Each structure stands twice: as structure tokens, then as C-alpha cells.
C-alpha positions in Angstrom: 151.8 75.8 119.4 154.4 77.8 117.5 153.0 76.6 114.1 149.4 77.7 115.2 150.8 81.0 116.3 152.3 81.6 112.9 148.9 80.6 111.3 147.0 83.0 113.7 149.2 86.0 112.9 149.0 85.3 109.2 145.2 85.1 109.4 145.3 88.4 111.5 147.3 90.1 108.8 144.7 89.0 106.2 142.0 90.3 108.3 143.8 93.5 108.7 143.8 93.8 104.8 140.0 92.9 104.9 139.4 95.7 107.4 141.2 98.2 105.3 139.2 97.1 102.3 136.0 97.6 104.3 137.1 101.0 105.4 137.6 102.0 101.8 134.2 100.5 100.8 132.4 102.4 103.6 134.0 105.7 102.8 133.3 105.3 99.1 129.7 104.4 99.8 129.2 107.4 102.2 130.7 109.8 99.6 128.5 108.3 97.0 125.3 108.8 99.0 126.3 112.3 99.9 127.6 113.6 96.5 125.7 111.7 93.8 123.5 113.9 91.6 119.7 113.5 91.4 117.3 113.2 88.5 115.2 116.2 89.7 118.2 118.6 90.6 119.7 120.4 87.7 119.7 123.7 85.9 116.8 123.5 83.4 117.3 125.2 80.0 114.9 125.9 77.1 114.7 123.0 74.5 112.3 121.3 72.2 110.0 118.5 73.2 111.2 115.4 71.3 109.1 112.3 70.9 110.1 109.6 73.4 109.6 105.9 72.6 109.5 103.9 75.8 110.7 100.4 75.0 109.3 97.9 77.4 110.3 94.2 77.0 108.3 91.7 78.9 108.6 87.9 79.3 106.3 86.1 81.8 105.5 89.4 83.6 101.8 89.0 84.3 102.4 89.9 88.0 104.0 93.3 87.1 103.2 94.4 83.6 99.8 96.2 84.2 101.2 98.4 87.1 104.2 99.3 85.0 102.3 100.3 81.9 99.7 102.2 84.0 102.5 104.2 85.7 103.8 105.0 82.2 100.4 106.1 81.1 100.1 108.6 83.8 103.1 110.6 82.8 102.8 114.4 82.5 105.0 114.4 79.4 102.8 114.7 76.3 104.9 113.5 73.3 105.6 109.8 73.8 104.7 106.3 72.9 104.9 103.0 74.8 106.1 100.1 72.8 105.4 96.9 75.0 107.0 93.7 73.6 105.8 90.3 74.5 108.8 88.2 74.4 106.9 84.9 73.6 105.6 84.6 77.2 104.2 81.4 78.6 101.7 83.2 80.8 99.1 85.9 80.4 101.6 88.8 79.7 100.8 89.1 76.0 97.0 89.2 76.5 97.4 91.9 79.2 99.4 94.0 76.9 96.8 93.6 74.2 94.0 94.6 76.5 95.7 97.7 77.6 96.7 98.6 73.9 93.1 98.4 72.8 92.0 101.0 75.3 95.1 103.3 75.0 96.4 104.4 71.6 99.8 105.3 73.3 100.5 101.7 73.9 101.8 99.7 70.9 101.7 95.9 71.4 104.5 94.1 69.7 104.8 90.3 69.5 108.5 89.4 69.4 109.5 87.0 66.6 111.4 83.8 67.3 114.6 84.6 69.0 117.7 84.0 66.7 120.5 81.8 67.9 123.1 83.4 70.2 120.8 86.2 71.2 119.8 86.6 74.8 116.0 87.0 74.9 115.7 90.5 76.4 118.2 91.9 73.9 116.1 90.5 71.0 112.9 92.0 72.5 114.5 95.4 72.7 115.5 95.2 69.0 112.1 94.1 68.0 110.7 97.2 70.0 113.2 99.5 68.5 112.1 98.5 65.0 108.6 99.9 65.8 109.8 103.0 67.5 109.7 106.5 66.0 111.0 108.6 68.8 114.0 110.8 68.7 114.8 109.6 72.2 114.5 106.0 73.4 113.7 105.1 77.0 114.4 101.5 78.0 112.7 100.2 81.1 111.7 96.9 82.7 108.3 95.4 83.3 108.8 95.1 87.0 109.4 98.9 87.3 107.1 101.6 88.6 107.4 105.3 87.5 106.2 108.4 89.1 104.3 110.7 86.8 107.2 113.2 86.3 109.9 110.6 85.4 109.8 111.0 81.6 109.7 114.9 81.7 112.4 115.1 84.2 114.7 112.7 82.2 114.1 114.5 79.0 114.7 117.9 80.6 117.8 116.8 82.4 119.2 115.1 79.3 118.7 118.0 76.9 119.5 120.8 79.4 122.9 119.3 80.2 123.6 118.3 76.6 123.9 114.5 77.3 123.6 111.6 75.0 122.3 109.1 77.6 121.0 109.3 81.1 120.4 106.4 83.6 118.6 106.5 86.8 119.3 104.6 90.0 116.0 103.2 91.2 114.8 102.2 94.6 115.5 98.5 94.7 112.4 96.7 95.9 113.1 93.6 97.9 110.0 91.3 97.8 111.3 88.4 99.9 113.3 87.9 103.0 116.4 86.4 101.4 116.8 89.3 99.1 116.4 91.7 102.0 119.3 90.2 103.8 121.5 89.6 100.7 121.2 92.9 98.7 122.6 95.2 101.5 125.8 93.2 101.3 126.0 92.9 97.6 125.3 96.6 96.8 128.1 97.8 98.9 130.2 96.8 96.0 127.8 98.4 93.5 127.8 101.7 95.3 131.6 101.9 95.0 132.6 100.2 91.7 129.5 101.5 89.9 128.7 104.7 91.7 127.3 107.6 89.9 130.5 109.4 90.8 132.7 107.0 88.9 130.3 106.8 85.9 130.1 110.6 85.6 133.9 111.0 85.9 135.4 111.3 82.3 138.7 110.0 83.7 137.2 106.8 84.9 136.4 103.9 82.4 133.3 102.9 84.3 130.1 103.0 82.2 126.9 101.4 83.2 123.2 101.5 82.6 120.4 100.5 85.0 118.1 98.3 82.8 115.1 99.6 84.8 115.6 103.1 83.4 118.0 104.6 80.8 117.1 107.2 78.2 119.4 107.6 75.1 119.3 109.6 71.9 118.3 107.4 68.9 121.4 108.4 67.0 123.7 107.5 69.9 121.9 104.1 70.3 122.4 103.4 66.6 126.1 104.7 66.7 127.0 102.1 69.5 125.4 99.2 67.5 122.0 99.1 69.3 121.3 95.9 71.4 122.7 93.9 68.5 126.1 94.8 69.6 125.5 93.2 73.0 123.2 90.4 71.7 125.0 87.6 73.6 125.6 89.6 76.9 123.6 88.4 79.9 124.3 91.7 81.7 123.3 93.7 78.7 122.6 97.0 80.4 126.0 97.2 81.9 127.6 96.3 78.6 125.7 98.8 76.6 126.4 101.6 79.1 130.1 100.7 78.9 130.0 101.0 75.1 128.4 104.4 75.3 131.1 105.8 77.5 134.0 104.0 75.8 132.9 105.6 72.5 133.0 109.0 74.0 129.2 109.9 74.2 127.9 111.8 77.1 126.6 109.5 79.8 125.3 110.5 83.2 124.0 108.4 86.2 121.6 110.1 88.7 119.9 109.0 91.7 116.1 108.6 91.4 115.0 106.3 94.3 112.0 108.7 95.1 111.0 108.5 91.5 111.5 105.0 90.1 111.1 101.7 91.8 112.3 98.4 90.5 112.4 94.8 91.7 115.9 93.3 91.9 114.9 89.7 92.7 111.5 88.2 93.5 112.4 85.1 95.6 115.3 82.9 96.4 115.4 81.2 93.0 115.5 84.5 91.0 118.1 85.9 93.5 120.2 82.7 93.0 120.2 83.1 89.2 120.9 86.8 89.5 124.1 86.0 91.4 125.1 83.5 88.9 124.6 86.1 86.1 127.1 88.3 87.7 129.8 85.7 88.0 129.4 83.7 84.8 130.4 86.4 82.3 133.5 87.1 84.5 134.5 83.5 84.3 133.9 83.3 80.6 136.2 86.3 80.1 138.9 85.2 82.6 138.6 82.2 84.7 141.6 83.3 86.8 140.0 86.8 87.4 136.7 85.2 88.3 138.3 82.8 90.9 140.4 85.6 92.3 137.3 87.8 92.8 135.5 84.8 94.3 138.2 84.4 97.0 138.4 88.1 97.7 134.6 88.2 98.2 134.9 85.1 100.4 137.3 86.8 102.7 135.5 90.2 102.7 132.0 88.9 103.3 132.4 85.6 105.2 135.7 84.5 106.8 135.8 87.1 109.6 132.9 85.3 111.3 134.2 81.7 111.4 137.7 83.0 112.3 136.2 85.0 115.1 134.5 81.8 116.4 137.7 79.9 116.2 139.8 82.5 117.8 137.3 83.1 120.7 137.0 79.4 121.4 140.8 79.0 121.9 141.3 82.5 123.3 143.2 81.4 126.4 145.7 79.2 124.7 148.2 81.9 123.6 148.5 85.7 122.8 148.2 84.9 119.1 144.5 83.9 119.5 143.8 87.1 121.3 145.3 89.1 118.5 143.5 87.1 115.9 140.2 87.5 117.9 140.6 91.2 117.9 141.3 91.4 114.2 138.3 89.2 113.4 136.0 91.3 115.7 137.2 94.5 114.0 136.6 93.1 110.5 133.2 91.7 111.5 132.1 95.1 112.9 133.1 96.9 109.8 131.1 94.3 107.7 128.1 95.1 109.9 128.6 98.8 109.6 128.8 98.7 105.8 125.7 96.4 105.5 123.7 98.5 107.9 124.5 101.7 106.1 123.5 100.3 102.8 120.3 98.7 104.2 119.2 101.9 105.7 120.4 104.6 103.3 120.6 102.7 100.1 117.6 100.3 100.2 115.3 101.7 103.0 115.4 98.5 105.0 115.4 98.0 108.6 118.3 97.2 111.0 116.8 93.7 111.6 117.7 92.7 107.9 121.4 93.8 108.5 121.6 91.6 111.5 121.2 88.6 109.1 123.8 89.9 106.6 126.3 87.1 107.3 123.7 84.6 106.2 123.2 86.8 103.1 127.0 86.6 102.5 126.6 82.8 102.5 123.9 83.1 99.7 126.2 85.4 97.7 129.3 83.2 97.9 127.3 80.1 97.2 125.7 81.8 94.1 129.1 82.9 92.9 130.6 79.4 93.3 127.7 77.9 91.5 128.2 80.4 88.6 131.9 79.4 88.4 131.2 75.6 88.5 128.3 75.9 85.9 129.7 78.6 83.6 130.4 76.3 80.7 127.4 74.1 80.9 124.6 74.2 78.3 122.1 75.4 80.9 124.5 77.8 82.7 122.0 80.7 82.8 118.3 80.4 83.5 116.4 83.7 83.2 112.6 84.2 82.7 112.0 80.6 81.7 114.8 80.3 79.3 118.2 78.6 79.6 121.3 79.9 77.9 124.9 78.6 77.2 127.3 81.5 76.8 130.6 79.4 76.9 131.2 80.3 73.2 130.2 83.9 73.4 132.2 87.0 74.0 131.2 88.8 77.3 132.0 92.3 78.5 131.2 91.8 82.1 130.8 94.2 85.0 133.6 93.5 87.6 132.9 93.6 91.3 
């Protein structure tokens, strides 16, 4: 029993550290929700009305592309164009873009050429769209994003009034399936801390990040950081490009816009699974030790309190150490639920019932991360929009959870 007591007290100490981490995450998340700036809250100043080129890459997006383009066509800003790029889709995406372009002169249909070796498809499509653009400002968005009619005018006014070089908007993350609804509240507790608007907007922090669903950037800034060509092999290209912008000293601001922009994060369990792998694989390519370390940290933060709680409760009467361990596991599990519920309600607009299944969502996250580590160097490590990629011989500049 003495050996078990030592093990139990050791596990209790680990869970105490887990609880401290959760307290930090919850505090950071609350401050982020409370203090982050909004897209439509700023001091407007007089400025010119530059042309905006909306660059919209699309591959196999027949379910979403029409709604996205229609929301862009309804903008109250006058001086803009929509460059919709069909990235050699296998479905009806290209025909839908052509149909809309024939009726609306603002929409320019671009058929992306063959993707060069070592390019990620979306990055190549963005470059193909950029080549056809003529705007002083470039607004990059995704095909599964919906914009309210003031989004462009607010982003241009905000950017120019505050003298920024780039501006990215936090969208409302739409969860289309049950698996994403129970998983994203857990995952985004990290995103609301490590990649919060407060960190991105703080010049003393190194954190730079773009949301691919909406970022607007001056043309000269985009060219100065090397365009998407500088991140051509990155599978988390929006994060990598935002990081470059901040590292090179350009003005970058992140703002909340959940009431103005909606974007789909994952569409079903399959796309959710590949999205989780996309977060871990670049980390592993950069540093296998760092990736494995992060995996075990996430394992203890998101999952281990629950099996430890079950174990300690089952043997609770055997010794005092089991009671101590049970209390530590219960406290850590409670903090996990508090953080997940806060993010589900305040960050994602989901119900409490989805937070109840957060431990199952944790299993999905951990399994996806483990799969990413195990498959990182395979030829089909990454699958995205019907394409497979091997990135084992590429340089990655990943976001770090």
C-alpha cells in the first residue's frame, strides 16, 4: 500500500499543476472576452476610399460558395471587386462561380492553373487570385464564410482610421455537426489564450495570427512579407502569414466580429479529424520533442483527471491517499467543465448540453493529435479538400498550442 500511496500523492501533485493551468486558462479566457476590441468599435477618421480586392479561393465548395459570394455582393462599400478562384474543383464549384460572374461584373472568375510542387493548394489559389487583383487593399476570405453587409466598409474604415497595415476578424465559428460542437469548446480554450486578440495586439508579444476567414491587408504590406509564396508549403498558412506580418514590424490588429462574420470550422467528423492533425503535424515537423511534450501536456489537461477520478473513487476507502487523489481529480475535472462551458456559451454560442460531453471531445482531440504525430512523415500525412500532402521535407512555422 505504501507504494500506491506514493503513486497517488504523485498523481495528486500533477493534478494540482493541471488545476493551476486551468485557472490560468479560465482567467485568460475571461479577460479576453471582456477586453478584446471589436470590428465596429473605434474612432473613425476621414480617409479616402481605396479599392478592395476580395480574394476568395475555393476548392470543392459547392455547398457554400453561392452563399458566400452573395453575402459579399450585398456589401454597402462601393469600390471593390470579388476575385473567386476555382482551385481545380472536382465538384460544381467552378460552374457556380461562372454563373454568378456572368450576372455580376463585380465577380471575376479565375481558374487556377496546375499547382506547382511543394505548394499547398489554398496558398497557390490565393496567389492566382492576387495576380488578377487591382485593389490597394486585399481582403482574404474563405468560401464557407458569410459576411454581413457592413463588413468591408467597417474593416476598411477601422484599418485606415487606426493607421494599420492589416486587420483580422475573429468570426463566429459555426459548428455544423455534433462532434464539432462537443470538441471545439475544449480546443478553443487554448486559442482564446495563446492566440487572443490581446496577445496579437500587444507589441511586446511575439504572437501574430490571421484568421483565414477574414483578414484585410495593404497590398504593399502583402508584397513586402513575400505574399503567399513565402508560406507556400505551410498547412496553417493564415497563422504563418500573420506571424510574418508582425515579426517584420507591420501594424497588425485582431478584433472580434462574431456578430458580423460567420465561418465554418469543421463540417463533420472527418474534416474535424483532419483539422486536428493539421495543428499537430507542423509542430512535429519543426520539433518532434516539442510536439510530443505538447501532446502529453494536452493529455493531462484535457483527459487524465477523469480516469484518475474514477480510479480514486473506486478505491476511496483503502487509504487517505485515495481521498486526497479523488479531491484533486474532482477539482481539476470541475475546472475543465467550467472552462469548456464558458467557451461554449460565450465564445461559440452553444448550449450547456454540448459542454457536458466535453470529455468525449477531449478524446477526439487527443486521438487527432496522436494521429498527427504518428503520420507526420508519411506521404499522405495531410488530407485537405480532396488533396493529400507530404510536408516532411518542408519548413513549417507552426502555431503552438
